[in-house]
N, C-alpha and C positions, 0 to 999 in steps of 0.2 A: 364864508365868511365874512364878509364887506371890508375890504379895505379902513383901516384907519384913515383919517383926515385931516391931520391938523388944526385946520377951518371950521372941521367941526366941533373940536372938542373945546371946552369950558377954556379959557382964559388961564386958570391958574395950572391945570397942565401941558398944556402945550411941550408937546416934548419935538427934542433937533432930528428931524429929517431920519435921520442915523438911527437913533434911538427906537423912533415908530418900525423902519424898516429892519432892523435888528430883530425886534418882538414880531412880525408880520413873519419871517422868515428862520423861528423858533432856534438862534443866535445869540437872545439875549436872557438875562441871570434876574429879569423885576424882580422885587422886593412882592411878599404876598399885598403890603399893603398899598404901589403900585398897579399890581394888577385889578384892583380891588375897585382901585379908584380910576382907574380903565373901566371897566365893567361896569360900571356904574354912569360914567357919563357917556357911555352907546349904548347904552335902553337893558345892560343884563345887571344876573347878578352870578356872582361869583362865588363858583361851591367848589370843593375838596372834598373828594372823596376817595373812600382807602375800599377796593376791593382786593380780593384772591386772585393772583396770578396765574391765569392757566396757562401756562409753560409746567407749571410746577408738576413734577410727577408725581404719584402716589403711593 
């Protein structure tokens, strides 16, 4: 996935470099709304899907 770039995000979404780094490295805990805004700004659509855990024993 292409790295987020502050200058490419709309002005209203420009997060700090620290927050972008957290998202890119899986250390952030953004709200669903924030994820959706970032996805839209980057040309994506956010989607939440529940799937059966394949590690579950039968």
